[in-house]
Structures are given as C-alpha cells and as structure tokens.
DRENLO-612120 format. One record per residue: residue in three letters; residue number from 1; y, z, x of N, C-alpha, C in turn. Coordinates in steps of 0.2 Angstrom, whole numbers. Layout:
N
REC  domi  lolo    nc2    nc3    nc1   cac2   cac3   cac1    cc2    cc3    cc1
REC   ALA   NUM      Y      Z      X      Y      Z      X      Y      Z      X
...
//
This chain:
334
REC  domi  lolo    nc2    nc3    nc1   cac2   cac3   cac1    cc2    cc3    cc1
REC   UNK     1    111     77    145    105     75    147     99     79    144
REC   UNK     2     93     77    143     88     81    141     84     83    147
REC   UNK     3     82     89    148     78     92    154     71     89    154
REC   UNK     4     69     86    149     62     84    149     61     78    144
REC   UNK     5     57     73    146     56     68    141     48     68    140
REC   UNK     6     46     68    134     39     68    132     38     63    127
REC   UNK     7     33     59    128     31     53    124     25     54    119
REC   UNK     8     21     59    121     15     59    117     17     62    110
REC   UNK     9     12     61    105     13     64     98     14     71     99
REC   UNK    10     11     75    103     12     82    104     19     84    105
REC   UNK    11     23     80    108     30     81    110     34     82    104
REC   UNK    12     33     78     98     37     79     93     34     84     87
REC   UNK    13     28     87     89     25     90     84     28     96     81
REC   UNK    14     32    100     86     35    106     84     42    105     80
REC   UNK    15     43     99     78     49     98     74     49    102     67
REC   UNK    16     43    104     65     43    108     59     46    114     60
REC   UNK    17     50    117     55     54    123     56     49    129     56
REC   UNK    18     47    131     62     42    137     63     46    143     63
REC   UNK    19     46    147     58     50    153     57     47    159     61
REC   UNK    20     41    160     61     38    165     65     31    163     68
REC   UNK    21     28    167     72     22    166     75     17    170     70
REC   UNK    22     17    168     64     12    172     59      7    167     56
REC   UNK    23      3    169     53     -2    165     50     -3    166     43
REC   UNK    24     -5    161     39     -5    161     32    -13    161     30
REC   UNK    25    -14    160     23    -20    161     20    -24    154     22
REC   UNK    26    -31    154     21    -35    149     23    -37    149     30
REC   UNK    27    -40    143     32    -43    143     39    -38    141     44
REC   UNK    28    -41    140     50    -37    137     56    -40    130     58
REC   UNK    29    -35    127     61    -37    120     63    -41    120     69
REC   UNK    30    -43    126     72    -47    126     78    -54    124     76
REC   UNK    31    -56    125     70    -62    123     67    -62    116     64
REC   UNK    32    -68    114     62    -68    107     59    -70    108     52
REC   UNK    33    -68    103     47    -70    103     41    -73     96     39
REC   UNK    34    -78     95     36    -81     88     35    -77     85     29
REC   UNK    35    -77     79     30    -73     75     24    -77     76     18
REC   UNK    36    -74     77     12    -77     79      6    -80     72      3
REC   UNK    37    -85     73     -1    -87     67     -5    -83     67    -11
REC   UNK    38    -80     61    -12    -75     60    -17    -79     58    -24
REC   UNK    39    -79     63    -28    -82     62    -34    -77     61    -40
REC   UNK    40    -76     55    -41    -71     53    -46    -74     50    -52
REC   UNK    41    -80     52    -53    -84     49    -59    -83     52    -65
REC   UNK    42    -79     57    -65    -77     60    -72    -82     65    -74
REC   UNK    43    -86     68    -69    -92     73    -71    -89     80    -72
REC   UNK    44    -82     81    -71    -79     87    -72    -79     92    -66
REC   UNK    45    -83     90    -61    -83     94    -55    -76     93    -51
REC   UNK    46    -74     98    -48    -68     97    -44    -69     94    -37
REC   UNK    47    -65     89    -35    -66     86    -29    -63     90    -23
REC   UNK    48    -67     92    -18    -64     96    -13    -60     92     -8
REC   UNK    49    -54     94     -6    -50     91     -1    -47     97      3
REC   UNK    50    -45     96      9    -41    101     13    -35     98     15
REC   UNK    51    -30    103     15    -23    101     17    -21    105     23
REC   UNK    52    -18    102     28    -15    106     34     -8    108     33
REC   UNK    53     -7    114     34      0    117     33      2    120     39
REC   UNK    54      9    121     40     12    125     45     13    132     42
REC   UNK    55     13    137     47     14    144     44     22    146     43
REC   UNK    56     25    142     39     32    143     38     34    143     30
REC   UNK    57     40    146     29     42    147     22     41    141     17
REC   UNK    58     43    136     19     43    130     14     36    128     12
REC   UNK    59     31    129     17     24    127     16     21    131     10
REC   UNK    60     24    137      9     21    142      4     21    139     -3
REC   UNK    61     25    134     -4     25    131    -11     18    127    -12
REC   UNK    62     15    125     -7      8    122     -8      3    127    -11
REC   UNK    63      4    133     -7     -1    139     -9      1    141    -16
REC   UNK    64      7    141    -18     10    143    -25      6    138    -30
REC   UNK    65      6    132    -28      3    127    -33     -4    128    -33
REC   UNK    66     -7    129    -28    -15    131    -28    -16    137    -32
REC   UNK    67    -12    142    -31    -14    148    -35    -12    147    -42
REC   UNK    68     -8    143    -44     -6    142    -51    -10    137    -55
REC   UNK    69    -15    134    -51    -19    129    -54    -16    122    -54
REC   UNK    70    -11    120    -51     -8    114    -51    -12    108    -49
REC   UNK    71    -16    110    -44    -21    105    -41    -27    104    -45
REC   UNK    72    -30    110    -47    -36    110    -52    -34    106    -58
REC   UNK    73    -28    106    -60    -27    101    -66    -28     94    -64
REC   UNK    74    -27     92    -58    -28     86    -56    -35     84    -54
REC   UNK    75    -40     89    -55    -47     89    -53    -48     90    -46
REC   UNK    76    -44     93    -42    -45     94    -35    -46    102    -33
REC   UNK    77    -50    103    -29    -51    110    -26    -48    110    -19
REC   UNK    78    -43    113    -18    -39    112    -12    -40    118     -7
REC   UNK    79    -42    117     -1    -42    122      4    -37    121      9
REC   UNK    80    -34    126     11    -28    126     16    -31    128     23
REC   UNK    81    -29    124     28    -30    125     35    -23    125     38
REC   UNK    82    -22    131     42    -16    132     46    -16    129     53
REC   UNK    83    -11    125     54    -10    122     61     -3    125     63
REC   UNK    84     -2    126     70      4    128     73      9    123     74
REC   UNK    85      7    116     73     12    111     73      8    104     72
REC   UNK    86     12     99     72     10     93     71      5     90     76
REC   UNK    87      5     93     82      0     91     87     -7     93     84
REC   UNK    88     -8     98     80    -14     99     77    -15     96     71
REC   UNK    89    -10     95     67    -11     92     60    -13     84     61
REC   UNK    90     -9     80     65    -10     73     65    -17     71     67
REC   UNK    91    -19     73     73    -26     71     75    -31     73     69
REC   UNK    92    -30     79     66    -35     82     61    -35     77     55
REC   UNK    93    -29     75     53    -29     70     48    -32     63     50
REC   UNK    94    -30     61     56    -33     54     58    -40     54     59
REC   UNK    95    -43     60     61    -50     60     62    -54     61     56
REC   UNK    96    -51     63     50    -54     65     44    -56     72     44
REC   UNK    97    -54     76     48    -56     83     48    -53     86     42
REC   UNK    98    -47     84     41    -43     86     35    -41     80     31
REC   UNK    99    -39     80     25    -37     74     21    -30     73     21
REC   UNK   100    -26     79     20    -19     78     19    -16     83     24
REC   UNK   101     -9     83     25     -5     87     28      2     87     26
REC   UNK   102      6     92     28     13     92     26     16     94     33
REC   UNK   103     21     89     35     24     90     42     30     86     42
REC   UNK   104     33     86     48     39     83     49     38     75     50
REC   UNK   105     43     71     47     42     64     47     42     61     53
REC   UNK   106     46     63     58     47     60     65     40     60     68
REC   UNK   107     36     65     68     30     65     71     25     60     68
REC   UNK   108     26     59     62     22     54     58     24     47     61
REC   UNK   109     31     46     62     33     39     64     31     38     71
REC   UNK   110     31     43     75     29     42     82     22     40     83
REC   UNK   111     18     44     79     11     42     78     10     35     76
REC   UNK   112     13     33     71     12     26     69     15     21     74
REC   UNK   113     20     23     78     22     18     83     17     18     89
REC   UNK   114     13     23     89      8     23     95      1     20     92
REC   UNK   115      1     18     86     -5     15     84    -10     19     80
REC   UNK   116     -7     25     78    -11     30     74     -9     28     67
REC   UNK   117    -13     25     63    -11     23     56    -11     29     51
REC   UNK   118     -5     30     49     -4     36     45      0     33     39
REC   UNK   119     -1     37     33      3     35     27      7     41     25
REC   UNK   120     14     40     24     18     45     20     17     44     13
REC   UNK   121     14     49      9     13     47      2     18     51     -3
REC   UNK   122     22     55      0     27     59     -4     32     63      0
REC   UNK   123     37     65     -3     42     69      1     39     76      1
REC   UNK   124     43     81      3     41     88      2     47     92      3
REC   UNK   125     51     92      8     57     97      9     62     93     13
REC   UNK   126     69     96     11     74     93     15     80     98     15
REC   UNK   127     85     97     19     90    102     20     96    100     16
REC   UNK   128     95     96     10    100     94      5    102    100      1
REC   UNK   129    105    104      3    107    111      0    115    112      0
REC   UNK   130    117    116     -4    125    118     -3    126    120      4
REC   UNK   131    132    119      6    134    121     13    134    128     15
REC   UNK   132    134    133     10    134    140     11    126    142     10
REC   UNK   133    122    138     10    115    139      9    110    136     14
REC   UNK   134    113    134     20    110    130     25    104    134     28
REC   UNK   135     98    131     27     92    134     30     91    133     37
REC   UNK   136     95    129     41     95    128     48    101    126     50
REC   UNK   137    103    127     57    109    125     59    110    127     67
REC   UNK   138    116    125     69    117    126     76    122    132     77
REC   UNK   139    120    137     80    124    143     81    128    143     88
REC   UNK   140    134    145     88    138    145     94    142    152     94
REC   UNK   141    144    154    100    148    160    101    155    158     98
REC   UNK   142    158    163     95    165    162     92    170    161     97
REC   UNK   143    169    163    103    174    162    108    173    156    113
REC   UNK   144    168    152    111    165    147    115    170    141    116
REC   UNK   145    174    140    111    178    134    111    175    128    108
REC   UNK   146    169    129    106    165    124    102    166    124     95
REC   UNK   147    170    119     93    172    119     85    169    112     82
REC   UNK   148    168    107     86    165    101     83    159     99     87
REC   UNK   149    156     94     84    150     91     88    151     88     94
REC   UNK   150    157     85     95    159     82    101    159     87    107
REC   UNK   151    161     93    105    162     99    110    155    101    113
REC   UNK   152    150     98    111    143    100    114    142     95    120
REC   UNK   153    147     91    122    146     87    128    146     92    134
REC   UNK   154    142     91    138    141     95    144    139    102    143
REC   UNK   155    137    104    137    135    110    135    127    111    135
REC   UNK   156    124    117    136    117    118    136    115    120    129
REC   UNK   157    111    116    126    109    117    119    102    118    118
REC   UNK   158    100    124    115     93    126    114     90    123    108
REC   UNK   159     84    120    109     79    118    103     73    121    105
REC   UNK   160     69    121     99     62    124    100     57    120    104
REC   UNK   161     58    113    104     54    108    107     58    102    108
REC   UNK   162     57     98    113     60     92    115     58     86    110
REC   UNK   163     62     81    109     60     75    106     58     77     98
REC   UNK   164     62     81     95     61     83     88     67     81     84
REC   UNK   165     67     82     78     72     81     73     78     85     75
REC   UNK   166     77     90     79     83     95     81     87     91     86
REC   UNK   167     84     89     92     88     86     97     90     79     95
REC   UNK   168     86     76     91     88     69     89     94     69     84
REC   UNK   169     94     74     79    100     74     75    106     77     78
REC   UNK   170    105     81     83    111     84     87    114     78     91
REC   UNK   171    110     74     94    113     68     98    117     64     93
REC   UNK   172    114     62     87    117     58     82    123     61     80
REC   UNK   173    124     67     79    130     71     77    135     70     82
REC   UNK   174    133     71     88    138     71     94    141     64     94
REC   UNK   175    137     59     94    140     52     94    144     50     88
REC   UNK   176    142     53     82    145     51     76    152     54     77
REC   UNK   177    153     60     80    159     63     81    163     61     87
REC   UNK   178    161     55     90    165     52     95    163     54    102
REC   UNK   179    158     58    103    156     61    109    150     57    112
REC   UNK   180    148     59    118    143     56    122    136     60    122
REC   UNK   181    131     58    118    125     62    117    121     63    123
REC   UNK   182    122     58    128    118     59    134    121     64    138
REC   UNK   183    127     67    137    130     72    141    128     79    138
REC   UNK   184    124     79    133    122     86    130    115     88    134
REC   UNK   185    115     94    137    109     96    141    105    100    136
REC   UNK   186     99     98    134     95    101    130     90    106    134
REC   UNK   187     88    111    132     83    116    135     79    118    129
REC   UNK   188     72    119    131     67    121    126     66    129    126
REC   UNK   189     68    132    121     67    139    120     64    141    113
REC   UNK   190     60    145    113     57    147    106     62    150    101
REC   UNK   191     61    148     95     66    150     90     68    158     91
REC   UNK   192     63    162     91     64    170     91     69    172     97
REC   UNK   193     69    168    102     72    170    109     79    167    109
REC   UNK   194     81    162    105     87    159    106     93    163    105
REC   UNK   195     94    167    100    100    171     99    101    176    105
REC   UNK   196     96    179    108     97    183    114    100    179    119
REC   UNK   197     97    173    120    100    169    126    107    167    125
REC   UNK   198    109    165    118    115    164    116    120    169    118
REC   UNK   199    118    175    116    123    181    117    124    183    124
REC   UNK   200    119    181    128    119    183    136    123    177    139
REC   UNK   201    124    172    136    128    166    139    123    161    143
REC   UNK   202    117    162    142    112    157    146    112    150    142
REC   UNK   203    114    150    136    115    144    133    121    144    129
REC   UNK   204    124    138    127    130    137    124    129    136    116
REC   UNK   205    123    134    114    122    133    107    115    134    106
REC   UNK   206    113    135    100    106    136     98    104    133     91
REC   UNK   207     99    129     91     97    126     85     91    130     82
REC   UNK   208     92    133     76     87    138     73     87    137     66
REC   UNK   209     81    138     63     80    139     56     81    146     53
REC   UNK   210     80    147     47     80    153     44     73    156     46
REC   UNK   211     72    163     47     77    168     46     82    169     52
REC   UNK   212     82    165     57     86    166     63     94    164     62
REC   UNK   213     95    159     57    102    157     55    105    164     52
REC   UNK   214    102    167     47    105    173     44    106    178     50
REC   UNK   215    101    179     54    101    185     59    107    183     64
REC   UNK   216    108    177     65    114    175     70    120    176     67
REC   UNK   217    121    174     60    127    175     57    129    182     55
REC   UNK   218    124    187     56    125    194     55    127    197     61
REC   UNK   219    127    193     67    128    196     73    136    195     75
REC   UNK   220    139    200     77    146    199     79    147    194     84
REC   UNK   221    152    190     83    154    185     89    150    179     88
REC   UNK   222    146    178     83    142    172     83    143    168     76
REC   UNK   223    144    161     76    146    158     70    142    151     70
REC   UNK   224    142    148     64    138    142     63    143    136     65
REC   UNK   225    141    131     69    144    125     71    143    120     65
REC   UNK   226    137    120     63    135    115     57    128    114     57
REC   UNK   227    126    110     52    119    108     51    118    101     53
REC   UNK   228    114     99     59    114     92     61    110     87     58
REC   UNK   229    104     89     55    100     85     51    103     81     45
REC   UNK   230    106     85     41    109     83     35    116     79     37
REC   UNK   231    119     81     42    125     78     45    124     71     47
REC   UNK   232    119     70     51    118     63     53    115     59     48
REC   UNK   233    110     61     44    107     58     39    107     62     33
REC   UNK   234    111     61     28    112     65     22    105     65     18
REC   UNK   235    102     71     17     96     71     13     90     71     17
REC   UNK   236     91     71     24     85     70     28     79     75     27
REC   UNK   237     73     72     26     67     76     25     66     80     31
REC   UNK   238     65     86     30     62     91     36     55     90     36
REC   UNK   239     51     89     30     44     88     30     42     83     24
REC   UNK   240     37     80     26     34     75     21     27     76     20
REC   UNK   241     24     73     15     16     74     14     13     67     16
REC   UNK   242      8     68     20      5     62     23     -3     63     23
REC   UNK   243     -6     57     24    -13     56     25    -14     50     30
REC   UNK   244    -21     49     31    -22     43     36    -22     37     31
REC   UNK   245    -21     31     34    -21     25     31    -28     24     28
REC   UNK   246    -33     25     33    -40     24     31    -42     28     25
REC   UNK   247    -40     34     24    -42     39     19    -38     36     12
REC   UNK   248    -32     34     13    -28     32      7    -31     25      4
REC   UNK   249    -34     21      9    -36     15      7    -43     16      3
REC   UNK   250    -47     21      5    -54     22      3    -53     27     -4
REC   UNK   251    -48     30     -4    -48     35    -10    -41     35    -13
REC   UNK   252    -39     30    -16    -32     29    -19    -31     34    -25
REC   UNK   253    -37     35    -29    -36     40    -35    -35     47    -32
REC   UNK   254    -38     49    -27    -38     56    -25    -31     57    -22
REC   UNK   255    -28     52    -18    -21     52    -16    -16     53    -21
REC   UNK   256    -17     49    -27    -13     50    -32    -13     57    -35
REC   UNK   257    -19     59    -36    -20     66    -39    -17     71    -34
REC   UNK   258    -17     71    -28    -14     75    -23     -7     75    -23
REC   UNK   259     -4     69    -24      3     68    -24      6     71    -30
REC   UNK   260      2     71    -36      4     74    -42      4     82    -41
REC   UNK   261     -1     84    -38     -1     91    -36      5     94    -32
REC   UNK   262      7     90    -27     12     92    -23     19     92    -27
REC   UNK   263     19     87    -32     25     86    -36     26     93    -41
REC   UNK   264     20     94    -43     20    100    -48     21    107    -44
REC   UNK   265     19    107    -38     20    113    -34     27    114    -32
REC   UNK   266     30    109    -29     37    109    -27     42    110    -33
REC   UNK   267     40    107    -38     44    108    -44     44    116    -47
REC   UNK   268     38    118    -46     37    125    -48     41    130    -44
REC   UNK   269     41    129    -37     44    133    -33     52    133    -34
REC   UNK   270     54    127    -35     62    127    -36     64    129    -43
REC   UNK   271     59    129    -48     61    132    -55     60    139    -55
REC   UNK   272     57    143    -50     56    150    -50     56    152    -43
REC   UNK   273     62    153    -40     63    154    -33     61    162    -32
REC   UNK   274     61    166    -37     59    173    -36     52    173    -35
REC   UNK   275     48    170    -39     41    170    -38     39    166    -32
REC   UNK   276     43    161    -30     41    157    -24     42    162    -18
REC   UNK   277     48    166    -18     49    170    -12     43    175    -12
REC   UNK   278     40    177    -17     34    182    -17     29    179    -13
REC   UNK   279     27    172    -15     22    169    -11     24    168     -4
REC   UNK   280     30    167     -2     32    166      5     30    172      9
REC   UNK   281     31    178      5     29    184      9     22    185     10
REC   UNK   282     18    183      5     11    184      6      8    178     11
REC   UNK   283     11    173     11      9    167     15     11    168     22
REC   UNK   284     17    170     23     19    170     30     19    177     33
REC   UNK   285     18    182     29     18    189     31     25    191     34
REC   UNK   286     30    188     32     37    190     34     38    196     29
REC   UNK   287     43    201     32     45    206     27     48    204     21
REC   UNK   288     47    207     16     50    205      9     58    205      9
REC   UNK   289     61    210     13     68    210     13     71    204     17
REC   UNK   290     67    202     22     69    196     26     69    190     21
REC   UNK   291     63    189     18     62    183     14     67    183      8
REC   UNK   292     69    189      6     74    189      0     80    186      2
REC   UNK   293     82    186      8     89    184     10     89    177     14
REC   UNK   294     83    174     15     83    168     18     86    162     14
REC   UNK   295     89    157     16     91    151     13     85    147     12
REC   UNK   296     84    144      6     78    140      5     79    132      6
REC   UNK   297     75    129      9     75    121      9     74    119      2
REC   UNK   298     77    113      0     76    109     -6     69    106     -6
REC   UNK   299     65    107    -11     58    105    -11     58    100    -17
REC   UNK   300     55     94    -15     53     89    -20     48     84    -17
REC   UNK   301     44     81    -21     39     76    -19     43     69    -19
REC   UNK   302     48     69    -22     52     62    -22     55     61    -15
REC   UNK   303     54     55    -13     57     53     -6     60     46     -7
REC   UNK   304     66     46     -4     70     40     -4     68     36      2
REC   UNK   305     65     30      2     63     26      8     68     25     13
REC   UNK   306     75     25     10     80     23     15     81     29     20
REC   UNK   307     79     35     18     80     41     23     75     40     29
REC   UNK   308     69     38     27     64     36     33     66     30     37
REC   UNK   309     69     25     34     72     20     37     78     22     42
REC   UNK   310     82     26     40     88     28     44     85     33     50
REC   UNK   311     80     37     48     77     41     53     74     37     59
REC   UNK   312     70     31     57     67     27     61     72     23     66
REC   UNK   313     78     21     63     83     18     67     86     23     72
REC   UNK   314     87     29     70     90     34     74     85     35     80
REC   UNK   315     79     36     78     74     37     83     73     32     88
REC   UNK   316     74     26     86     73     20     90     80     19     95
REC   UNK   317     85     21     92     92     21     96     91     25    102
REC   UNK   318     89     31    101     89     36    106     82     36    110
REC   UNK   319     78     31    109     71     31    112     67     36    111
REC   UNK   320     67     39    105     62     44    103     55     40    101
REC   UNK   321     56     34     99     50     30     97     50     24    103
REC   UNK   322     44     23    105     43     18    110     43     11    107
REC   UNK   323     41     10    100     41      4     97     43      5     89
REC   UNK   324     45      0     86     46      1     78     40      1     74
REC   UNK   325     39      7     70     33      7     66     34      2     60
REC   UNK   326     29      0     57     29     -5     51     30      0     45
REC   UNK   327     36      1     43     37      6     37     34      3     31
REC   UNK   328     32     -3     30     29     -6     24     22     -3     24
REC   UNK   329     19     -2     30     12      1     30     12      9     30
REC   UNK   330     18     12     33     18     19     33     20     22     27
REC   UNK   331     24     19     23     27     22     17     23     20     11
REC   UNK   332     19     24      8     14     22      2     16     28     -3
REC   UNK   333     21     27     -7     24     32    -11     22     31    -18
REC   UNK   334     18     26    -20     16     26    -27     10     22    -27
//
C-alpha cells in the first residue's frame, strides 16, 4: 500500500533525481522573469530565453552547452533558473515566467491530464546505461532475503516523494515479476537519509540515485536489487525538455532553436564526460571526488514517443493519472 495519495502536480514534482540540497548557477524560481521579446528578424541580436533546471548532475549538461556557446550558435541568450522540483518548474513554464524547463516526464503528463497544456519538445536523459553503470536503483540489505522484485510484497520501500517515477516503476516491476504491487508499503524519505534508515532496519528497501547508489554499495551488508525504471520500461526517460503549448504555438522558430541547443549540449556532454564532470562539480557544488565516481545517465535530445506512451499507460494503470492526456498534443518533437 502507499501511505499517502497525492493528486496535485506538486505530488509528482520530485521525481527528478535530486542528488543534493545544493544550488547551481543562475537565478532562483522564487523570483519572476518576464517573457522575452522574440526577435527572429535576423538582426543578429540574441533572443533571450530562460530555462528552468533542477540542481542535479544531469542538468549540468545544459550549463555546459551554455558555456560552450551551443545556444548562442542558435541565436539564443539562455539564462538558467534553478527550481527544487517540478512543482516550481511547471507553473513557471505555464505562466510564461520561464520559457523552457528540463524535468521528469511523469509530472508533465500529470499536468497535461489536469488541463495544464504542456509540450514535450525533446528528450534529455534516461537510465539506458550498462548494468554496471546504473545511476539509480533500489538498495536492500544483503541478509534481507529480498532477491527479486516480487520479494518487495509486504515490505516497506522508501522513495523521495510519492507518486513519482520511483514508486510507479517499482510497482510495475513487482507486478511484472508476478507480485502484488498493492502489497508494497511506500514511505517518503529524503534521499540523503535513506541509507541510514535501511541500515537501522526502519525500511526494507531504498530507491536512490547517485551519489547514494555508490555510497550504498560501498557499505558492508548493502546490495543492489535492481533498477526499476529501465526494468519496467526499457529506455525510460528520467527527464525531458518541455515548454508550454501556448509558447510553442507562438514561437515555433525559437522552440526549434532551443531544441537544437539541447541536442548540441547533451551530445557534447556524452562526447567528453571528463569535461562534463567538471561542469557537474561547479554546477552542483558536489565534491570533485564524489562526482568522479558517480554513474552518469545517458543524455540525448532524441526521444522515442513509444516510451512516453508506455509511461502514460503505466501511470493510468496504477491511477497516477486521473485521465489520459492527449499525447498528440503533448509530444511536439519536430
């Protein structure tokens, strides 16, 4: 069972893999930014836009692209605003306070199902990585007897927030393994506190991202059960790039330019992971030795629509969505 059911957009906001309570460069979403004047007249002046990002490792690739001039090459002057979760990013995009954001797709789908018109314009990150390089996963104690997803029946499993891609994919993995997902008891615990709770026996399993995966596996008596997101939906996006439907309709050329900038930034990060890790250090303020050892998510602006279709179906099945969003309107990938 889930110990709490939350239906507002804010309930799914924390599905982004928040690594630490740190802040990156740029402003904060506590303030407002006015929507830019879209100058696509070819005058040579850069068009100002603002992108909302989370203070996590994967988001640093956008900053890497900004620093390298990937967006300037598209004629854009990009400002970063940091939000602590989709609860801040989605309303800011919808209201036009910021023009773009990078966040988890489930929160966008929930918003769309509740009448907040959003467009996913590109992919961004996924857990589609080698099995020995998993950037997120479920940790259990070695002597727990939990060796399969089905074994989570009747167990207490920690997630950072309810109704996220964490508990959704764990439920899907349990059922896929022949278990009863309704028998799993989810509890909400912040990522930094989960390992201690696991060691103390207060929980039976912990869903965590890096750097907590690495810290857990370095702890005697703790092992990895598996990675639920990629298990239930291979290649599942952990984050996507989105804007409001109204902004996309009014500024299709700017959307295309921003999409191209995201593609260049993610490609750049994957092509030079050493330089990417350096940007992660400056962006997240995490120690360099920690960043050097974390497993990285796969970054790409490409997005297979079937992945979002599968995520929608799973979210509807477990009632994470109140109604089915119109994916023909949500997905605007070209």
